[in-house]
N, C-alpha and C positions, 0 to 999 in steps of 0.2 A: 605838579609836585611829585617827586619820586617817592614811592612807598618801599620801605625796607621790609623784606619778608621776615617772618618770625625765626626761620632757620638761620638766616644771616645774622639777625640780632643776637640769637643765642650763641652763635659761634664767636661773636665779638665779646660777649659777656663772660664766657666760660674761662678764658685765661685770667681775668681779674678776680673771678670767684675763687679759682684755685689758688691764686696768690694770696687772697684774703685769709685762706685757711692754711697757709704755710708761713713758717718763721724760722729764724736762726735760734736753735736751742742753746743751752749753756755750754755745750761742747763746740759750738761754732758751726755745726752742721745744719743744713737746711732740712727742716722737718715738715712733713705734710700730714695733716690729720687723716686717719684712715676713713675710707668710705666703702661700704656703709659703716655704721658705728661698730667699734671692735667688741668682740664677744669672748675673746680668749686673751685675757690680760694677765701678764706676769709682773709683779712689783719686786724690785731688787733691794728694797729697804723697807723696814717696818713702817716708817712714816708715810711712804708712798702707798703702801698697802692700805693704811688707815684712810688716807685722803681719797684714794680711788674707791674703796669700799663705802665711803660716805656718799659718793656720787652715784655709783652704779650697782651696789649690792653684789649679787651673785655672778657678775661677769668676770670677776677676778678668779683665776683658776690655779695660781701658784704664787707663793710669797717667799721672802727671805726668812731665815731663822729669826725667832723672837717676835714675829708678827702676831700680836695677841689682842689687838683691839681694832674694830669690834670683835667680840668673842668668837663669832663664826669663822674668822680667819684662822683660828687655831686648828680647824679641821681640814685645812687645805694642804696639798703637797708643798714641801719646801724645797728650795734650790740652793741651800747652803747659807753661810753667813754673808752679810751684805758686802763685806770687804773681800770676799773670795767665793763668789758664786760658782756653781757647777755649770759651766757653759754648755756642756754636752746635754745635760738634763733640760736646761732651758730650751735648747734647740729641739729636743725630742718632743716637747709639749706643743710645738707648732703654734706659738702665740701669734696673734695679729697685732699686738701692741705690747711693748716692754717699757716699763717706767724705771728710770735710773737717776742717780744723783751724783753730783760732783763731790759731795760730802761723804766719801766712803767707798763708792763703787769704783772699781779699777777701770781707768780709761782703756787699757789693753783689752779687758774683757768686753767692754762696750763695743770696741772696734771689732772684736772677734764675732760678736753677735750680729753686727751689721754686715760683716763679710759673708755670713750665712744667709743673707737676704732678709733679715728680720728688721722690723721697724722699731727703733728705739728713740724715746724722748728722754733727754737728759735735762734735769733742772738743777738750779743752784739756790741755796737759801742762806746766804751769809749776811744778809741784812733783812730788815722787816719788809722793805719794798720788794726784794728778790723773793722772799717767802710768799708774799701776796701774789706776785707774778707767777711763781711756780704753781700755785693752786689754780690760777687762771689757765695756765698752759695745760695742766692735767685735765681740767674740765673740757677745754677745747678739743684735746686729743681724744677724749671719750665721747665727744659729740654732745656734751652737756653744758654748753656755753651759758645758758640762763642760770643754771644752778651755780656755776662758778662765779658769775657776776654777783649773784645774791650773797653767796658766802663771803666773797672778798669785801663787799660793801659792809656786811655785818661785822667783819673783823676790823675794818677801819673805824666803824662807829664805836666798837668796844675799846680800841686804843684811845680814842678821843675821851671816853669816860674815865679811862685809867690814868690819863695824864696828870702829873703832879707838878705844880710850880714851886719855885723857891729852891733853897739849898738841897742838895742830894745827900743821902746817907751813903757812906763809903762801905762797900761790902766786898767780901772775898767769897766767891762761889767755888767750892772744893769739888773737883772731879776725882782726885786721888791724893793720897798723902805719902805714897812710896814710889816715886818722889811726889812732892806737892805739885799738882797741876790745876790750873784754873782756866777760865775763858779769856780770850784776848779780844782786841777791838775788831778783828776781822770775822766775828761770828754773829749769828742771828741773835743769840741770847744776850750778848753784850749790848747790842743795839736796842733790844726790847727792854732790858732792865733800865737803861738810861732814860727811856721814855716814861717810866712809871716812878721816877723820883729816886732811883738808886744809881750809885756810881761804882761799877765793878773794876775800874782801872786801878791797878796796883802800880805805884810809882816805880819806875825802872823797867816795866814791861814794854817792849817795843810796840809801837802803834801798828806794825805789820803782823803782829802775832795772832795765831788762831788759838791754839791750846798750849800756852807756854808752861814750862817747868819753872818753878820759883823756889828760891832758897828760904829757909826759916829766917835768915837775917833780913831778907827783903820784906818778909811778912811782918816781922817785929817792928820794922821801921815805918810801916804803912799806918796812917791815921784811920784805923778801922772802927766802924760802929758795930758791925755784925759779920759773923762767918756763917755762910749758908751751906748746908749739907743736903744734897738731893737724895731723897728716898731712904736715908738711914739716920739713926740717931747720932748726934755728935759724940756721945759716949762710946759708941761702937766703931767710930771712924777715926777720931782724933785721940792721940796718945794722952795719957793723964798729965804728963809733964807739960805738954803743949796746951791742954785745956786749962791748966792752972795758970799758965802765963797769960792766956787770953783773959781769964777771969780777973787777974790782978790789974790788967789794963782797962777793965770795964767793957770788954768786947763781948757781946752776946753771941752765943752759938745756937743756931736755929736749924731744925729740920724743915726742909721745904719739899714740894712734890718732885718726883723723879720724871717719869715718862711725860707727864703733862707739861713739864718745864723743858725737858731736854729734847723732846721730839718736835720737829717743825711741822706740826699739824694744827688743826683748829683748836685742839685742847690746850694749846699754849696759852690762850687767853685765861683759862681757868687756873693754870699754873701760875701765871703772873698775878692774878687777883689774890691767890692764897699767899704768895711770896710777899707781895706788897703789904698785905694785912699783917703778916708775921713781923715784918721789919718796921713798918710805919704805924701799925695799929689802926689802919683805915680800911673800911669795907664799903665801897660804893656800889650800888646796883646800876 
Protein backbone atom coordinates (compact mmCIF):
# COMPACT_ATOMS: atom_id res chain seq x y z
CA UNK A 1 0.00 0.00 0.00
CA UNK A 2 1.32 3.44 -0.96
CA UNK A 3 1.77 5.87 1.92
CA UNK A 4 1.14 9.57 1.16
CA UNK A 5 3.54 11.85 2.98
CA UNK A 6 2.20 14.60 5.23
CA UNK A 7 3.76 17.28 3.01
CA UNK A 8 2.00 15.93 -0.07
CA UNK A 9 -1.28 15.67 1.83
CA UNK A 10 -0.92 19.24 3.02
CA UNK A 11 -0.21 20.46 -0.50
CA UNK A 12 -3.42 18.77 -1.65
CA UNK A 13 -5.48 20.28 1.16
CA UNK A 14 -4.21 23.86 1.01
CA UNK A 15 -6.09 24.88 -2.17
CA UNK A 16 -9.41 23.62 -0.78
CA UNK A 17 -8.77 25.32 2.57
CA UNK A 18 -8.02 28.61 0.82
CA UNK A 19 -11.14 28.26 -1.32
CA UNK A 20 -13.25 27.63 1.79
CA UNK A 21 -12.19 31.02 3.13
CA UNK A 22 -12.87 32.88 -0.13
CA UNK A 23 -16.16 33.98 -1.62
CA UNK A 24 -17.77 36.46 -4.00
CA UNK A 25 -18.77 39.52 -2.02
CA UNK A 26 -21.66 41.90 -2.78
CA UNK A 27 -19.59 43.71 -5.41
CA UNK A 28 -19.03 40.48 -7.30
CA UNK A 29 -15.31 40.43 -6.52
CA UNK A 30 -13.58 37.38 -5.07
CA UNK A 31 -12.70 38.12 -1.45
CA UNK A 32 -10.22 36.09 0.60
CA UNK A 33 -10.18 36.49 4.37
CA UNK A 34 -6.90 37.95 5.64
CA UNK A 35 -4.37 35.64 7.26
CA UNK A 36 -3.45 36.13 10.06
CA UNK A 37 -6.48 37.85 11.58
CA UNK A 38 -6.68 41.54 10.61
CA UNK A 39 -5.64 44.04 13.28
CA UNK A 40 -6.07 47.33 11.39
CA UNK A 41 -9.72 47.46 10.37
CA UNK A 42 -11.42 50.49 8.80
CA UNK A 43 -15.24 50.52 8.62
CA UNK A 44 -16.77 52.77 5.95
CA UNK A 45 -20.28 52.85 7.47
CA UNK A 46 -21.54 53.27 11.06
CA UNK A 47 -23.39 49.96 10.88
CA UNK A 48 -20.24 48.08 9.87
CA UNK A 49 -18.23 49.76 12.62
CA UNK A 50 -20.83 48.59 15.12
CA UNK A 51 -20.86 45.02 13.81
CA UNK A 52 -17.06 44.77 13.67
CA UNK A 53 -16.72 46.41 17.08
CA UNK A 54 -19.02 43.78 18.53
CA UNK A 55 -16.82 40.99 17.21
CA UNK A 56 -13.29 42.27 17.78
CA UNK A 57 -13.39 45.31 20.05
CA UNK A 58 -10.22 47.42 19.66
CA UNK A 59 -8.95 46.10 16.32
CA UNK A 60 -11.04 48.74 14.53
CA UNK A 61 -8.74 51.73 13.95
CA UNK A 62 -10.93 54.18 11.95
CA UNK A 63 -14.59 54.65 11.09
CA UNK A 64 -17.01 56.70 9.01
CA UNK A 65 -18.61 59.82 10.45
CA UNK A 66 -21.50 59.22 12.92
CA UNK A 67 -20.08 55.89 14.10
CA UNK A 68 -21.16 56.24 17.73
CA UNK A 69 -22.08 52.78 18.99
CA UNK A 70 -20.47 51.18 20.95
CA UNK A 71 -19.39 54.42 22.63
CA UNK A 72 -15.65 53.75 22.27
CA UNK A 73 -15.97 54.12 18.49
CA UNK A 74 -16.50 57.87 18.99
CA UNK A 75 -12.86 58.20 20.02
CA UNK A 76 -11.49 56.76 16.77
CA UNK A 77 -10.22 58.72 13.75
CA UNK A 78 -12.88 59.26 11.08
CA UNK A 79 -12.56 58.98 7.31
CA UNK A 80 -15.50 61.15 6.30
CA UNK A 81 -19.19 60.50 5.65
CA UNK A 82 -20.05 57.01 4.46
CA UNK A 83 -21.30 58.23 1.07
CA UNK A 84 -18.07 60.17 0.37
CA UNK A 85 -15.12 58.84 2.33
CA UNK A 86 -11.63 60.32 2.14
CA UNK A 87 -9.84 57.69 0.07
CA UNK A 88 -6.40 59.21 0.65
CA UNK A 89 -6.88 59.14 4.42
CA UNK A 90 -8.01 55.53 4.34
CA UNK A 91 -4.96 54.56 2.31
CA UNK A 92 -2.65 56.44 4.69
CA UNK A 93 -3.90 54.36 7.62
CA UNK A 94 -2.56 51.19 5.98
CA UNK A 95 -5.49 48.98 7.01
CA UNK A 96 -5.32 45.24 6.51
CA UNK A 97 -9.12 45.07 6.08
CA UNK A 98 -11.73 47.59 4.94
CA UNK A 99 -15.45 46.96 5.42
CA UNK A 100 -17.84 48.56 2.93
CA UNK A 101 -21.52 48.33 1.96
CA UNK A 102 -23.53 48.68 -1.23
CA UNK A 103 -26.01 50.78 0.76
CA UNK A 104 -24.18 54.11 0.60
CA UNK A 105 -20.51 53.53 -0.13
CA UNK A 106 -19.40 54.62 -3.60
CA UNK A 107 -18.43 51.75 -5.93
CA UNK A 108 -15.85 54.10 -7.46
CA UNK A 109 -14.23 54.72 -4.10
CA UNK A 110 -14.24 51.01 -3.28
CA UNK A 111 -12.52 50.39 -6.62
CA UNK A 112 -9.94 53.12 -5.86
CA UNK A 113 -9.12 51.49 -2.52
CA UNK A 114 -8.65 48.12 -4.19
CA UNK A 115 -6.39 49.67 -6.84
CA UNK A 116 -4.20 50.83 -3.96
CA UNK A 117 -3.72 47.20 -3.01
CA UNK A 118 -6.10 47.24 -0.06
CA UNK A 119 -8.38 44.36 0.90
CA UNK A 120 -12.04 45.43 0.84
CA UNK A 121 -15.07 43.34 1.80
CA UNK A 122 -18.35 44.68 0.39
CA UNK A 123 -21.65 43.54 1.94
CA UNK A 124 -25.30 44.09 1.06
CA UNK A 125 -28.26 44.22 3.45
CA UNK A 126 -31.40 44.77 1.37
CA UNK A 127 -33.24 41.77 2.86
CA UNK A 128 -33.19 39.98 6.19
CA UNK A 129 -31.30 37.05 4.66
CA UNK A 130 -28.68 39.37 3.14
CA UNK A 131 -28.34 41.16 6.48
CA UNK A 132 -27.68 37.87 8.25
CA UNK A 133 -25.25 36.87 5.52
CA UNK A 134 -23.43 40.20 5.83
CA UNK A 135 -22.77 39.59 9.53
CA UNK A 136 -21.52 36.11 8.71
CA UNK A 137 -19.16 37.56 6.10
CA UNK A 138 -17.82 40.23 8.45
CA UNK A 139 -17.17 37.62 11.14
CA UNK A 140 -15.36 35.37 8.65
CA UNK A 141 -13.24 38.27 7.37
CA UNK A 142 -12.25 39.07 10.95
CA UNK A 143 -11.38 35.47 11.70
CA UNK A 144 -14.27 35.20 14.15
CA UNK A 145 -16.38 32.55 12.43
CA UNK A 146 -17.74 31.02 15.65
CA UNK A 147 -18.90 34.39 16.99
CA UNK A 148 -20.58 35.11 13.66
CA UNK A 149 -22.42 31.79 13.60
CA UNK A 150 -23.61 32.30 17.18
CA UNK A 151 -24.84 35.83 16.48
CA UNK A 152 -26.68 34.90 13.29
CA UNK A 153 -28.42 31.96 14.97
CA UNK A 154 -29.49 34.24 17.83
CA UNK A 155 -30.90 36.75 15.31
CA UNK A 156 -32.84 33.98 13.54
CA UNK A 157 -34.26 32.80 16.87
CA UNK A 158 -35.34 36.36 17.72
CA UNK A 159 -37.14 36.73 14.39
CA UNK A 160 -39.01 33.50 15.10
CA UNK A 161 -40.18 34.93 18.43
CA UNK A 162 -41.21 38.21 16.79
CA UNK A 163 -43.27 36.59 14.04
CA UNK A 164 -46.95 37.57 14.06
CA UNK A 165 -49.67 35.63 12.24
CA UNK A 166 -52.91 36.99 10.88
CA UNK A 167 -53.73 40.27 9.12
CA UNK A 168 -50.99 42.89 9.10
CA UNK A 169 -51.31 46.52 10.19
CA UNK A 170 -50.72 49.02 7.39
CA UNK A 171 -47.99 51.48 8.30
CA UNK A 172 -46.13 54.38 6.72
CA UNK A 173 -42.55 54.73 7.92
CA UNK A 174 -41.50 58.35 7.42
CA UNK A 175 -37.87 59.08 6.51
CA UNK A 176 -38.57 62.67 5.44
CA UNK A 177 -41.50 64.99 4.77
CA UNK A 178 -39.81 67.53 2.44
CA UNK A 179 -40.62 65.64 0.22
CA UNK A 180 -42.27 62.63 1.80
CA UNK A 181 -39.94 59.63 1.60
CA UNK A 182 -40.58 56.12 2.88
CA UNK A 183 -39.05 52.65 2.59
CA UNK A 184 -39.67 50.49 -0.46
CA UNK A 185 -39.85 46.73 -0.97
CA UNK A 186 -36.15 46.51 -1.87
CA UNK A 187 -34.96 47.40 1.64
CA UNK A 188 -34.05 45.43 4.75
CA UNK A 189 -36.45 47.34 6.97
CA UNK A 190 -39.38 46.66 4.65
CA UNK A 191 -38.63 42.93 4.76
CA UNK A 192 -38.14 43.00 8.53
CA UNK A 193 -41.39 44.86 9.26
CA UNK A 194 -43.43 42.44 7.17
CA UNK A 195 -42.11 39.60 9.34
CA UNK A 196 -43.45 41.14 12.57
CA UNK A 197 -47.04 41.78 11.52
CA UNK A 198 -46.71 45.14 9.75
CA UNK A 199 -47.32 46.07 6.11
CA UNK A 200 -45.25 49.06 4.99
CA UNK A 201 -46.28 48.84 1.32
CA UNK A 202 -48.05 52.00 0.18
CA UNK A 203 -50.36 51.35 -2.81
CA UNK A 204 -48.82 52.83 -5.93
CA UNK A 205 -45.20 52.44 -4.78
CA UNK A 206 -43.26 50.33 -7.33
CA UNK A 207 -42.12 46.94 -6.08
CA UNK A 208 -38.60 47.79 -7.29
CA UNK A 209 -38.38 50.91 -5.11
CA UNK A 210 -35.83 51.41 -2.33
CA UNK A 211 -36.55 54.82 -0.80
CA UNK A 212 -39.42 56.23 -2.88
CA UNK A 213 -40.78 59.77 -2.78
CA UNK A 214 -44.55 59.75 -2.37
CA UNK A 215 -47.18 62.43 -2.77
CA UNK A 216 -49.69 63.45 -0.12
CA UNK A 217 -52.44 62.30 -2.47
CA UNK A 218 -50.93 58.80 -2.45
CA UNK A 219 -50.67 58.87 1.33
CA UNK A 220 -54.27 60.06 1.84
CA UNK A 221 -55.51 57.24 -0.42
CA UNK A 222 -53.65 54.55 1.52
CA UNK A 223 -55.61 52.53 4.13
CA UNK A 224 -53.18 53.33 6.96
CA UNK A 225 -53.35 52.21 10.57
CA UNK A 226 -50.27 54.09 11.76
CA UNK A 227 -47.56 56.52 10.71
CA UNK A 228 -44.12 55.72 12.16
CA UNK A 229 -41.53 58.44 12.74
CA UNK A 230 -38.03 57.18 13.66
CA UNK A 231 -36.23 59.10 16.39
CA UNK A 232 -38.42 62.20 16.45
CA UNK A 233 -41.85 63.12 17.72
CA UNK A 234 -44.61 63.31 15.09
CA UNK A 235 -45.32 66.86 16.31
CA UNK A 236 -41.81 68.00 15.36
CA UNK A 237 -41.80 66.15 12.04
CA UNK A 238 -45.27 66.31 10.51
CA UNK A 239 -46.97 69.61 9.75
CA UNK A 240 -50.06 70.44 11.82
CA UNK A 241 -52.41 70.35 8.84
CA UNK A 242 -51.22 66.87 7.90
CA UNK A 243 -51.38 65.64 11.50
CA UNK A 244 -54.97 66.87 11.63
CA UNK A 245 -55.77 64.95 8.46
CA UNK A 246 -54.29 61.74 9.87
CA UNK A 247 -56.22 62.21 13.12
CA UNK A 248 -59.52 62.63 11.29
CA UNK A 249 -58.87 59.37 9.46
CA UNK A 250 -58.09 57.58 12.73
CA UNK A 251 -54.43 57.06 11.81
CA UNK A 252 -52.11 56.93 14.81
CA UNK A 253 -48.79 58.81 14.63
CA UNK A 254 -46.07 57.07 16.61
CA UNK A 255 -42.43 57.75 17.43
CA UNK A 256 -40.28 54.66 16.96
CA UNK A 257 -36.53 54.04 17.49
CA UNK A 258 -34.06 55.60 15.08
CA UNK A 259 -30.62 53.97 14.96
CA UNK A 260 -31.89 50.69 16.38
CA UNK A 261 -34.39 50.47 13.53
CA UNK A 262 -32.55 52.14 10.65
CA UNK A 263 -29.06 50.67 10.99
CA UNK A 264 -28.53 47.07 9.79
CA UNK A 265 -26.90 45.86 13.01
CA UNK A 266 -27.86 43.34 15.73
CA UNK A 267 -29.71 46.19 17.49
CA UNK A 268 -32.32 45.98 14.72
CA UNK A 269 -34.04 43.28 16.77
CA UNK A 270 -34.58 45.68 19.68
CA UNK A 271 -35.86 48.34 17.30
CA UNK A 272 -38.34 45.90 15.82
CA UNK A 273 -39.54 44.79 19.26
CA UNK A 274 -40.23 48.40 20.30
CA UNK A 275 -41.91 49.19 16.98
CA UNK A 276 -44.14 46.13 17.10
CA UNK A 277 -45.14 46.91 20.68
CA UNK A 278 -45.97 50.53 19.74
CA UNK A 279 -48.18 49.46 16.82
CA UNK A 280 -49.63 46.16 17.97
CA UNK A 281 -49.41 46.56 21.73
CA UNK A 282 -47.55 43.26 22.02
CA UNK A 283 -44.36 42.58 23.92
CA UNK A 284 -43.04 39.05 23.79
CA UNK A 285 -39.77 38.02 25.36
